[in-house]
Structures are given as structure tokens and as C-alpha cells.
C-alpha positions in Angstrom: 3.7 -23.4 -30.9 4.5 -23.7 -27.3 1.8 -22.7 -24.8 2.8 -19.7 -22.7 4.2 -20.6 -19.3 1.5 -20.5 -16.6 1.5 -17.4 -14.4 2.4 -18.0 -10.7 -0.7 -17.9 -8.4 1.3 -16.4 -5.6 2.9 -13.1 -6.6 3.2 -11.2 -3.4 3.3 -11.6 0.4 2.1 -8.7 2.6 3.7 -8.6 6.0 2.7 -7.0 9.2 5.7 -6.0 11.3 5.1 -5.7 15.1 4.3 -9.1 16.5 4.7 -10.9 13.1 8.3 -10.1 12.0 9.6 -8.7 15.3 8.4 -9.0 18.9 8.4 -5.3 19.6 5.2 -5.3 21.6 7.0 -5.5 25.0 9.0 -2.5 23.9 5.8 -0.5 23.2 4.2 -1.6 26.4 7.3 -0.5 28.4 7.2 2.8 26.7 3.5 3.3 27.4 3.9 2.4 31.1 6.8 4.9 31.4 4.9 7.7 29.7 1.7 7.3 31.7 3.6 7.0 34.9 5.5 10.3 34.1 2.1 12.0 33.9 0.9 10.6 37.2 -1.4 8.0 35.7 -1.8 4.2 36.0 -1.3 1.9 33.0 -2.3 -1.8 33.2 -1.5 -4.9 31.2 -5.2 -5.0 30.2 -5.1 -1.4 28.8 -1.9 -2.2 26.9 -3.5 -5.1 25.3 -6.2 -2.8 23.8 -3.5 -1.1 21.7 -2.0 -4.2 20.2 -2.2 -3.9 16.4 -4.0 -0.6 16.5 -2.9 2.6 14.8 -0.7 4.9 16.7 -3.2 7.8 16.5 -5.8 5.6 18.1 -3.3 4.4 20.8 -2.3 8.0 21.6 -5.9 8.8 22.2 -6.2 6.0 24.7 -3.1 7.2 26.4 -4.6 10.7 26.7 -7.6 9.1 28.4 -5.2 7.5 30.8 -3.8 10.9 31.9 -1.1 11.8 29.4 -1.4 15.5 28.9 0.3 15.8 25.5 -0.9 16.1 22.0 -1.3 12.9 20.0 1.7 13.8 17.8 3.9 14.3 20.8 2.8 10.9 22.3 3.5 9.1 19.1 7.0 10.6 18.7 8.0 9.8 22.3 6.8 6.2 22.1 8.4 5.7 18.7 11.7 7.1 19.8 11.9 4.8 22.8 11.1 1.7 20.8 13.7 2.7 18.2 16.2 3.0 21.0 15.4 -0.5 22.2 15.5 -1.9 18.7 18.9 -0.5 18.1 20.1 -2.4 21.1 18.4 -5.7 20.2 16.0 -6.6 17.4 13.6 -9.3 18.8 12.9 -11.4 15.7 9.9 -13.7 15.6 10.6 -17.4 14.9 10.6 -18.3 11.2 10.0 -14.8 9.9 13.5 -14.1 8.5 13.7 -17.6 7.0 10.4 -17.3 5.2 11.3 -13.8 4.0 14.6 -15.1 2.6 12.9 -18.0 0.8 10.3 -15.7 -0.7 13.1 -13.4 -1.9 15.0 -16.4 -3.5 11.8 -17.5 -5.2 11.2 -14.0 -6.7 8.0 -13.5 -4.8 7.6 -9.8 -4.0 7.1 -8.7 -0.4 5.6 -5.5 1.1 5.6 -4.3 4.7 2.2 -3.2 5.9 2.5 -1.8 9.4 0.8 0.7 11.7 4.2 1.7 13.1 5.6 4.8 11.4 8.4 5.0 8.8 11.3 5.7 11.1 10.8 2.5 13.1 9.9 0.4 10.1 13.1 1.6 8.3 15.1 0.6 11.3 13.8 -2.9 11.3 14.2 -3.3 7.5 17.8 -2.0 7.7 18.5 -4.8 10.2 17.6 -7.5 7.6 20.4 -9.0 5.5 18.8 -8.4 2.1 16.3 -5.9 0.5 13.3 -8.1 1.0 10.7 -5.5 0.8 9.7 -3.7 -2.4 8.2 -0.9 -0.3 6.7 0.0 3.1 3.1 1.0 3.8 3.4 2.6 7.3 0.9 4.2 9.7 2.0 7.7 8.7 1.2 7.0 5.0 -2.5 6.1 5.4 -5.5 8.0 6.5 -7.3 5.2 8.3 -5.3 2.6 10.3 -6.0 -1.0 10.9 -8.6 -2.5 11.3 -9.6 -0.5 8.2 -8.4 -2.2 5.0 -6.8 1.0 3.5 -3.2 -0.1 4.3 -3.5 -3.5 2.5 -5.5 -2.0 -0.4 -2.7 0.6 -0.8 -0.1 -2.1 -0.8 -1.9 -4.0 -3.6 -2.2 -0.8 -5.5 1.5 -0.2 -5.3 2.3 -3.7 -6.4 0.1 -3.3 -9.4 2.2 -0.3 -10.6 4.9 -2.9 -11.5 2.6 -5.7 -12.4 -0.8 -4.6 -13.8 -2.1 -8.2 -13.9 -1.6 -8.7 -10.2 -4.9 -9.0 -8.3 -5.9 -9.5 -4.7 -6.1 -13.2 -5.3 -2.3 -13.3 -6.1 -1.5 -12.0 -2.6 -1.3 -13.4 0.9 -1.1 -11.4 4.2 0.6 -12.4 7.4 -0.7 -10.9 10.6 -0.7 -11.5 14.3 -3.4 -9.2 15.9 -7.1 -8.8 15.8 -7.1 -5.4 14.1 -4.4 -6.5 11.7 -6.2 -9.7 10.7 -9.5 -7.8 10.3 -7.8 -5.2 8.1 -6.3 -7.9 5.8 -9.5 -9.9 5.6 -11.5 -6.8 4.8 -9.2 -6.0 1.9 -10.0 -9.2 0.2 -6.5 -10.6 0.5 -6.1 -14.2 1.7 -4.9 -14.0 5.3 -2.8 -16.1 7.6 -3.1 -15.3 11.3 -0.2 -16.2 13.5 -1.4 -15.3 17.0 1.2 -13.9 19.4 0.5 -11.5 22.2 -3.3 -11.8 22.1 -5.4 -14.9 21.2 -7.5 -14.5 18.1 -11.2 -15.5 18.0 -12.0 -18.3 15.5 -13.0 -16.9 12.1 -13.5 -19.1 9.1 -12.4 -16.4 6.8 -8.7 -16.8 7.5 -6.2 -19.5 8.2 -4.3 -19.8 11.5 -0.7 -21.0 12.0 0.8 -21.4 15.5 4.1 -20.1 14.2 6.1 -19.3 11.1 8.9 -21.6 12.2 9.3 -24.3 9.6 6.8 -22.7 7.2 7.8 -22.4 3.5 6.9 -20.8 0.3 5.2 -24.1 -0.6 2.8 -23.7 2.3 1.8 -20.2 1.1 1.4 -21.4 -2.4 -0.9 -24.2 -1.3 -3.2 -21.7 0.4 -3.3 -19.4 -2.6 -3.9 -22.4 -5.0 -6.8 -23.6 -2.9 -8.3 -20.1 -2.9 -8.0 -20.0 -6.7 -9.7 -23.4 -7.0 -12.4 -22.7 -4.4 -12.9 -19.0 -4.1 -15.7 -19.4 -1.6 -13.9 -21.9 0.6 -13.7 -21.2 4.3 -11.3 -22.4 7.0 -12.6 -24.8 9.5 -11.9 -25.0 13.3 -9.2 -27.6 12.7 -8.3 -26.4 9.2 -5.6 -23.8 8.4 -3.8 -24.7 11.7 -0.6 -26.6 12.4 -2.6 -29.8 12.9 -4.6 -31.2 10.0 -7.7 -33.4 10.7 -5.8 -36.6 10.2 -3.2 -35.6 12.9 -0.5 -34.8 10.4 1.1 -31.4 9.9 -1.2 -29.4 7.6 -0.7 -26.6 5.2 -3.8 -24.6 5.9 -6.4 -26.9 4.5 -9.8 -25.2 4.0 -13.3 -26.5 4.0 -14.1 -27.0 0.3 -17.2 -28.1 -1.6 -17.6 -31.9 -1.8 -18.8 -33.1 -5.2 -21.0 -36.3 -5.3 
């Protein structure tokens, strides 16, 4: 009798959107500047950086503190409408994101979108893609607690399990660009790859770091997941999990693993 075919280790990729798939942060920042100025306040680049990766509810509160005399819901709706208008003119894709999405789709690896943007903007971005890459969207208006809380990623895994009850956290990998987003994914227990963009990310041995998604493949993701399966307690070193491996050659996110004598 033939042995059953081995189950794939990588079953799902969980994607952040703003800053990871699309470079919409400049659109958000422009909308924030315009809104604060319309209410007689002053908005700085430093203040805008505080909102990168945060939930819109949190961001709306900061804008209120900056002088915007509107309810949080009104602030969110105004900002989102302006960003959607910009996206309809031009979708600013991040390097390598669409190519990796397409390869994952061809390989039969499921994808979910996990974003703090709300559904109208997320649907606009997804509709701009050439194929139905995402099984579903987890958006900021569908969770109670936004990033950096892990709720959004845990919700995504829960939805994935509805179609595949054997799927676990260890079968998934998250792709993120911001401090709150990376913290959310790591806290959920999902293996996380950080691709810093607008803001630098502090070194953290709990996640891998890639400079870019350009040139990255499904094999790169599978290598990381396989390593996590073999060494569940492995951590990522300062030079590990980056684009440059210790020997100077391009790496695939090598982690610090136990050395056996």
C-alpha cells in the first residue's frame, strides 16, 4: 500500500495591504494633512508616522487631538474616501507583491488579506488585481481590536480552518511592513516576515526580515515554514532572515537553530 502523500507545510499566506502590497501611505498622509489643515491645525511628518500600521479608530483619535473637530467615524470616512479616490487614479503597487501573489495562486497556496483599512478600500485594491488571489478579507471594520492586537490574524486563521480543519498556525506565514502589523502577526503565533517600508523596524529575533519582495518566491516562504517546523523554537539572528546570508550569498531567511554536537 502506498504511503499517503505528505501534507504541504505552507498552506496559507496572510498579507497586510498598506505598505506591503500597495504603497498607499503617501495617500493617507496627504489626506491627514488636508483634514487637519481644514480644521486649523498643524500636521507634521512625525505625527503621520505615528499612524502607520495602526487601526483607523486609533488614528482618528490622534487626529482629534491634532484639532479635527469631527467624530471618529466621520474622520475615517473622509480619509478613506480620499484614499479611494487616489487609488482609482493610480494603484501604487509595491515591488514583487503581485508577482509573489500570482505564484502563490498558481501553487494552490491560499491567501488572505489582513488589513486595518476598511472594506471599501480593500475591495478597491483587490478588484485591481488580475486574479482572485484572496480567499477573503479581514479588514479594520470587521475586528474589535486593531493591530498591534493579534485579533485580525487569529480571525484569518479561524476562517481558513473552516475550509481546512487540519490547518494550524504553523502552516501559515504573514507578510507585514509596519511595527504594529509585525507585532500583531508575531503575537498571533504565525511565522512572520517583515518587509520594512515607510518606517524602520527594530531588530526582533522573533521574525524574519526581507528588504523587499522583489525576486522572492514561494520556495523562499516554504523554506522559512519548513525551518519553523523542524526547529519550533528557532529565532532569527541579526544577519539571518535578511537578504544577505552570513556567507555573503542571498539568503532565504535562515534562522538561528540548535547546533548538535
